[in-house]
N, C-alpha and C positions, 0 to 999 in steps of 0.2 A: 451260362458263363463258360469260359474256356480257361485252360491252364497250360503253361509251358515251362519246362525246366531249362535253366541256363547255368551251367556249373553247379555250384552249391545252392543256387537260388531257385525258387519256384514263383513264377509270375502268374497271377490270376487276373482275368478281366471279366467284369460282370456288367450286364446291361439290364436296367429296369424295364420289364416288358409289360407292366401293368396297363399302360395306355394302349399298347398294341392289343392286349387281350380284350380290353374294353371295346376297341374298334371292331375286333373280330366278332364279338358277341352282338354288337349293334348291326353289323353287316349280316350276320346269320339271321337275326330277327327280321330285318328288312327283306331279305330274300324269301323267308317263309311267308311273310305278309304278301309279297308280290305273287308267290306261287298260289296262295289261297285266293287272291283276287283274280288271277288269271283263270283258275279253275271255276270260280263262280261265274266269271264272264262267259266262259265256254259253255257251261251248263245252262246259263241264261239264254244264250243264243240258240242252243239246241231246243230248249223248252219252248221258247217263243215261236220258233218255226213250227214245232209240232202243234202247239196250241192254235196257231193261225190256221193251219190246214185242217185241224180237227173241228174248228168252228165252221169252216166251209161245209164239212160233211154233216155237222149237226144242223146247219141251216136247211140242207136237203131233207134230212130226217124229220125235223120239226115241221117244216113246211108241208111235206106230204102227209104227215100225220094229221095236221089241221084239215087238209082237204078230205082225208079219209073220214075224220070225225063229222065234218059237215054233211057228208053224203051217206052216212050210215042210216038205214031205216030206223024208225023209232022203236020197232019191236025186236031189235037185236041187242038186248041188254048185255049179254055175255061178250059180244064183240066190242061194244062201247067200253066195257070195263077193261078189256085188253088194250084197246087203243089209248085209254086214259093212263093206264099203268106205263105203257110205252112212252107216252108224252111226259109223264113225271120223271121217268128215268132220263130222258133226253134233256130235260130242263136241269136236272142235277148235274149232268155231264157238262152242260153249258156253263153252269156256275163254277164247276171245277176248272174248266179252261180259262175262265175269267181270272181265277186266282193264279193260274200258271202265267197268264199275261202280266199280272201284277209282279210276280217274281222276275220275269224277264224284262221288266221296265218298259213294257209296250202298252200298258193300259192308259187310256186318256185321262189326264189330270187337269184340274182347274185350279192352279195355285193362286193364292191370294194372301194378303197379310192376315195372320191368325193370332188371336189372343189365346195362347195356349193355356194360361191359367183359367180363363173363362171356359174354355172347352172342357178341361179336366173337371172343373167344378160342376159344369152342367151335366157331365156324364156320371157323377158320383152315384146317383140313385140307380141308374142302369147297371153300373159296374157292381154295386152292392148286390143287386139281384142275381147277377151272373156268378158272383163268387159264392153265394149261398150263406147259410147261417153260421157255418163253422170257420169261415175265413173273414177276418177283420180287414177293413180298408182304412188307411190313413193317408193323408196328403200333406205335403210340405211345399207350398207354393211360394216361390221367391218374390219379394217385393221388387218393383221396378223391372219386371221381366220384359225383355224386348219382344216384339212381334216376330213370328216366324213366317217364312214364305213357303206355304204348303197348301195342299188340298184338304180342307177341314173334314170333308166326308171320309176321305181315305185315312186321315189321321185318327178319326174316331174308330174306323175299322181296325187299324193297327193297335190301338189301345185295347179294344175288345179281344183281339187275338192274343195279346200279351196277358190279359187278365185270365182268359180261359186256360192258357198254358200254365200260368201260375197256380190257378185253382187245382188243376189236375196233378200238379207237383206237390200239393198239400192235402192228400186224402184224409189225414187225421186232423185237419184244421191248421190254422196259422195266421199270418198277417201279410197283407200286400201293401206296400208303400209306394206312392207315386210322388216324385220330387222334381221340381223344375228349377232351373238356374240359367243365368247367362254364362256363356263359355267362349273362350278364345283358344283355338287350336293353332299352334305356331308352326313354323317351317320344320323345326326339329321333329315334332310329333308327326307331321305329314310325311316326312322322309321315312319314318319308321312304320307307317301304315299306308300301304299302297292304295291309291285311289282316293286319298283324302286331300282336300284343298285347304290350305291355311285360311283362317278368317274367323269371323264372329258367328256364333251359333246359339240357338236356343236349345238347351239340353233338357231332355225328359228321361228320368230314370224310373224304371218299373222293377221293383225288387220284392222277392218273396222269401219266406223262411222255410221253403220246401226241401225236397230231397237232394237238390243240386245235381251236377253232372260231372263226369270224369273228363279227362283230357280228350280221349278218343271220341266221346259224344260231342264235345264242344267243337271239334274240328269238322263235324258234319251237320251241325245243328241247323244251318240255314239251307241245306240242300233240299230240293223239293222231294216230297214223299218219304223223307227220312223221319222216322218217329220211333220213340221208345214205348209208345202206348200199345195196349192190346189190340188185336185185329178188330176192326169195327169201331174202335174208340176215337179214331182221329185219322185225318188224311195225310198228315205230315206236311201240310202247306201253310200252317199258321205263321210260323217264324219266317218262312220263305217269302210270304206275301209282305210281311213287315220289312224285311231286308230290301226287297225290290222297290217298295214304295219310297223308303228313305233314300236309297241310292238314286232313284229316278228324280227325286226332289232336289238332288244335289247335296245330300247330307251324308252322314256317317253313322255306322252302328258298331257298338262295342258291347261285348257280353262277358260277364265275369261269373264264374260258378266253381264250386268245389263240392264233392260229395258230402252230404250232411250239413252243408253251410248255406244252402239256398242259392238263388240266382239273381243277378241284377243285369237287366238289359237297358242300355243307354242309347237313346236316339238323339243325334245331333242334327237339327234342322237349320238350314241357312237363315240368318237374320234377314228380315224383310228389307228389300232394297230401299223402300221409302223410309223405313225406320232407321236404316243405316245412314241415310242422308242427314238425319237429324244429329247423328253422332258428331258431325263436323262442328256443331255448336257447343259440344261438351268440352272442347279444348283438348290439348295433347295428353296422352297417357303419362302417368307418373313414371319417372325413371326406375329401372330395376335396382333394388337395394343390393349392395355387395357385402361381402364379409371381410374379415381381417385375417391376416396370416396367423394370428394368435388364437383363433377360435377353431375348435375341432369338433367335427360331427361324426358320429358312429352310425353308419348306414347298415341296417339289418333287413335283408330281403332275400327270399329263397330263389326268386327268378334271377338268374345271372344277367339276363339282358336288362331288366329293370334296375338291378343294382348297379350295373356298369353305367347306365345312363344317368342315374341319380348322382353317383360319385363324380362323374365327369362334369355335370352341371355345377355341383357344389365346389369342385376344385376351380372351375373357371370363374366362379363368383368370388374366389379368394379364401375359401375355407380349407383347413386341413381335414383330410377324410380318412377314416378307418372303415373297414368293411367286414361283415360277417354274414353267413348264409342262414343261421338259425339262432335260437335263444341260447343254447349252451355255448356255442362258439362266440356269441356276443359277450356273454359273461366272462369267458376266458380272456377276451380282449380287455375288458374293464379291470380284470385282476392283474394284468401286466402293468409295468411302469408307464407305458404309453397311455393306458386307460385312465390314468389320473388326470390327463389333460382334456378328457372328453367334456365338452360343454353341452352338447345336444345329442340325444338318442333319437334317430329317425328310423322308425321300424314299421313294418307291415303288421296289421292286426292279426292276420292268419299266417302262422309259421309252421314248418314241419317239426319233427322230433318231440311232439307232445307239449310244447310250450308256446302259448299264444303271445302276441306282442304285449298284451296287457300284463300278463304274468311276468314277462321279461322286464317290463318297466318297473313293476313293483320290486323285483329282486335287484334290479340295477340301482334303484334308489336306496336300497339298504347298503349297497357298496359305496354309492356316491350320493349322499343326502343333498337335495337341492338340484339334482340333475334335471335339466329341461328335457321334455319329451314331445315329439311330434309324431303322430300316428298317420299311416296311410292305408287305404283299402280300395279294392276294386268295387266294393258295394257302395250304394248311395249313402250319403251321410246319415240321413234320417233312418234308413234301414239298419245301418250299423248300430245306431243308438237303440232303436226299438227292439232289436234282436238280443240286446244285452251284450254284444261283442265289446262295446266300449260305453263308458258313461257319457251322458249328454254334455258334461262340462269340459271334456278333454279337447286338446288341439288335434284336429283331424284334417288331412288334405286328401281328397278323393282322386283316384286314378280315372282317366288318364290326366295327369297334371302336366302343365307346360313349364318351360324354363322360368317364365315370369311368376307363375303360381308358386313354384318351389322357392324361388328367391324371396318372394314377399312373405310366405308363411314361415320360412326359416328365420328371417330377420325379425318377424313379429314375435315369435316364440322366444328367441334369444334376448330380445329387448323387454319381454314381459316380466312381470314381478316374479312368477314362479313357473311359467310355462303351462298353466292349466286353465287359463281363462277361455271363454267360449270361442269356438272357431268360427271364422267368417270367410266369405269369398270362396273362390274355387268352383270348378264344375262338378256336377254330380257324377 
């Protein structure tokens, strides 16, 4: 605001910059996503070139070792052992370069329509053996799941890599949850996530109750050879291979994690072209439900970018919007006169300042009995339920949610009897 004096009067001019701040936050998030995408692209090109050249060198080494083995006399046991050890090392190196090619998106793929539910169900026994006795496995497979366009063999490898990473993050035991769902990523989401194409996807979420990761680790988690494990415990290529496979398949990867809260890795695989052709028989999608200028939503989210996006969508839908960054500030809003008009509390499950979204909702309802509540989380829905973060009966929308997802869930909760009936729809 600005002020100017004229005689005995003081003139003040103020301008609401809330929308400007929201746009700045969205632009900053988009720029960061683009920077990360460009970095991964550059690392992928470098890695792919090195792996290609290294494979040529290994071809020479392995080929000449085979010639040497065939021509060694039978009475040279020590030389044969040395040649066999060298061959085993060369083969391990070849396997390593194959994984590098997977990250750089240069591995040969054989994409085909895949029944992801069937694939996950068929791997349950193998995954159980991989996880061991101290880690439980649960699946939540969506009914009516679309078919994905992917290489089933590489998808199985990706699932195994994710299971191994999850197991290593739970040294004292825990639970691994695999969840599937149909998902639609809209243009707004694609604009905020560089390299993402709007459209219909089959989503697979693999979530654990392990140690979780901090922000610095998350920024590097897909880089080849980056690992937090002890020396000799891992190559640092597991998640890199998953990332490369999904991107080469035309999909998208999103990862959520916080220290002590576990990790959820979400794979978005393109819906099969043949399966999508059937969609034309399903009819047009339902219109996005709007709000009224008399309904107020309190958005509680510690991420400024996510909070700005959610508030902008809700305002565009016709709702009044109040904002808070944590539990205490949300309660302060509810205690003000404006808080008396709040119809819906839309809050993240995990918040800073020592107050979870669940605790906030309980305290908010003591101030405002009958207040409707909609939770959101970066973790898969079933994983959030199983870990005890939220009860199975609450309304929950999983990140990343689209414009239509938020519109539908908000309207459903506001129109519900008490805002606590079981949640449905949305991507994991």
